[in-house]
N, C-alpha and C positions, 0 to 999 in steps of 0.2 A: 363721634362727631366727625364729619368729613373735613379733611384738610383743605384750606382755602389758599390758593395761590394769589397773593396780592402784589406780586412783582411783575414778571413778564406776562404780556398778554397772550391769549391763545392764538395759534397761527391761523387766523382768518383774514383774508385779504381786505375785507371791508373795514377792519378795526384800525389798522395803521393809517389809512387814508382819512379817518375821521378825527382822531385825537392826536396823532403824532405831530409834534411841532406847533400845536395850537396853544397860544397863551391866552389867559383870561382877560385880555384887553377889552375894556368897556363893559365888562360883565358886572351887573349888580342884580341882587334878588328882585328889586323893583322893576328893572328893565325886562327881566325874564317873565315876571308875573304879568306885566303889561302886554307883552307879546302873546303870552298864553291866552289871556282874556280876549284879545283881538282876534286871534285865530279861531278860538272856540266859538265865539259869537258868529263870526262869518260862516264857519263850517255848519253850524246848526241851522242858520237861515237857508243856506244852499241845500242842505240835506233834508229839510223838513218833509218834502213829498216822499222821499225814500223812507224816512222813519215811519210814515203812515202806512205805506204799502207793506213793508217788512213786518210791522207790528201785526197787521191783519193776517199775514201768512203764518207767522209764528203762533198766533192764537188759534189757528185752525184746529189744533188738537185738544182744545179746551183749557190749555194752561195759560199762564201769564205771558205777556210779550217780553218783559224784562226780568232780569235775574240779578240780585245783588249778593255778592259773596264777600264776607269779611276779609279785609286786607289790612296790612300795617302801613300807616302813613308816616309823614314826617313827625319826629319826636315820639314815635310809638303809638300815635293815635290810631284807633281802629275805625275804619269806615266801610261803607257798603260800596264795593266796586261794581259799577253797573255794566251789564252786557245785554244784548239781545239773547233771549234764552235759546240755546242751541241743543239742549238735551231733553230727553223725555222727563216727565214729571217725577217718576220714581228712580231718578238717576243714581242716588246714593245706594239704594238697595241693589240695583243691578251691578254697580261697581263692587260692592262687598261680595256678591255672589260670584262674580267673575274672578276676583283675586283669590277667593277661597278654593276655586276649582281649577285654575289655570296657573301653574307655577311660572311659566314663561311671561305671562301678562303681569303677574305679581312682581317679578324681577324688573321688568321694564318700568312699571309704575314706581317702584322704590328708587330706581336710578334717575328717572327723568321727570316723575310726577305727571307723565302723559302716556297715552296709548295710541299707537299707530292705527289699530283697528278697534275703535272704541264703540261698543254696542249701544252706548247711551245716547249717541249723537243722532239727531233727527235728520231727515233728508234736507230740509232747508238749512238746518244747522251745519251740515257739511259744507254747503256753499258759503255760508257766512264765515265759518272758521277758516276755510281755505283762502278767502279773500281778506280776512281780518276785519270784515265789516261788522262782525258781532261786537266789536269794541267801540263802535261809534258812540253809543250812549255815554261813554266815559267823558265825552265833551261836557256833559252835565257835571261830572265830578270835577272837571277843571274849573268850571265857573263857581262851584261851591268852595274852591280852594283846597280840595282834597288831593288833587292830582295836577301834574303839569302836562304839557304837550309832549315834551321830551324828558326822559328820566329813566331810572331803573324800573324794571318790571315790578308791579305790586305783588307782594308775597304774603302768605299766611303766617300766623304766629309759629306754627310747627316748622315751616320751612326756614324761617329766620333763626329759630332756636337750633335746628338740626344741621343746617348747611352753611350758615354765614360766619359763625365764630366771631373773631375779632373784627371781621369786615362788616358786621352789623352796625358798628358805629358810623361807618360811611353811609350805609343805606338810610339810616335814621335822620341824617342831616338834611335831606332833600325830599321834595314831593316825588312819589313814583310817577312814571310817565306812561302815556298811551303808546308811544313808540320810544325806541332807544337803541343803544348799541347791540343789544341782544337780538332785536328784530332784524337789524340789517347785517347780522353776522351769522345767519344760519338757523336761528331760533332753535327748534327741537333737535337739530343736528349737533348742537353743542352739548357738552356734559354740563351737569349742574355746577361743578367747580369752575368751569370756564364762564358760565353765566355770572357767577359771583365776581370773578376777576374783571369781567366787562363792566359790572356795576361800579366796582372800585375805581377802574380807570376813568369812567365818566365823572364820578363825583370828585376825583382828585384833580381834574383839569376843567373846571367850570368855564364855559365859553359860549356866547351866543353864536359865534361862528361855527363851533362844533354842533350846536343844536340845529342850525340851518343846514349843515351838511347831512346830518342824520335825517332831517325832514326831506331833503332832496333824494336821499337814497331809499326812503321808505316805500314810495310807489313801485320802484323797481323790485324791491324785496317782496312786496305783496303780489305783484303780477307774476313773478317767477315762481311763487309758492314754495320757495326753498324752505324746507324744515317746517312747513305748515301742516299740522294735524292736531 
């Protein structure tokens, strides 16, 4: 099991500016949930034409427009985390073949659970991933009560078991988010242990002010494409 640093935050400039010195004044689960619902509803109304266009483009290869991958939610509940499909239909078979034949790719996958040169990603999928637009369907997860707008990144059961250790207790107390400290702190440029530390830092200091800061930083992080792959 990987050691999990739950004390000092990783040295990313975005982190200190979000959580440092923030106190949970005015924070209540109800206030956060109300804000989540309002933002999700407004965003879905505005993005409806985009949803239609992207759905048609994604379905051009004959596969479905959306993809739901099982993730761990609050209290350990498993839910289908929605995304626009950004990979080929036989993605799992291609991944297994690549990891079996390419030791460098296998090491990268085991370290970060991501690949910089991922042969499974479609052309439209590369654009959606680079801009994080593939995650827009998670607004539906927010309305269902499975996710929040801001929170830890949703993880799989094997990830939670292998990488979180004692920090899993922090993760399980909140809804995972569409955006969060990890997204505004370099995403795939961070190690997995740093990602866990960011989750712990966020959960340990609940604050609507911190959520708003993260939301304001998210467009910059998306447009800069730092760590996006």
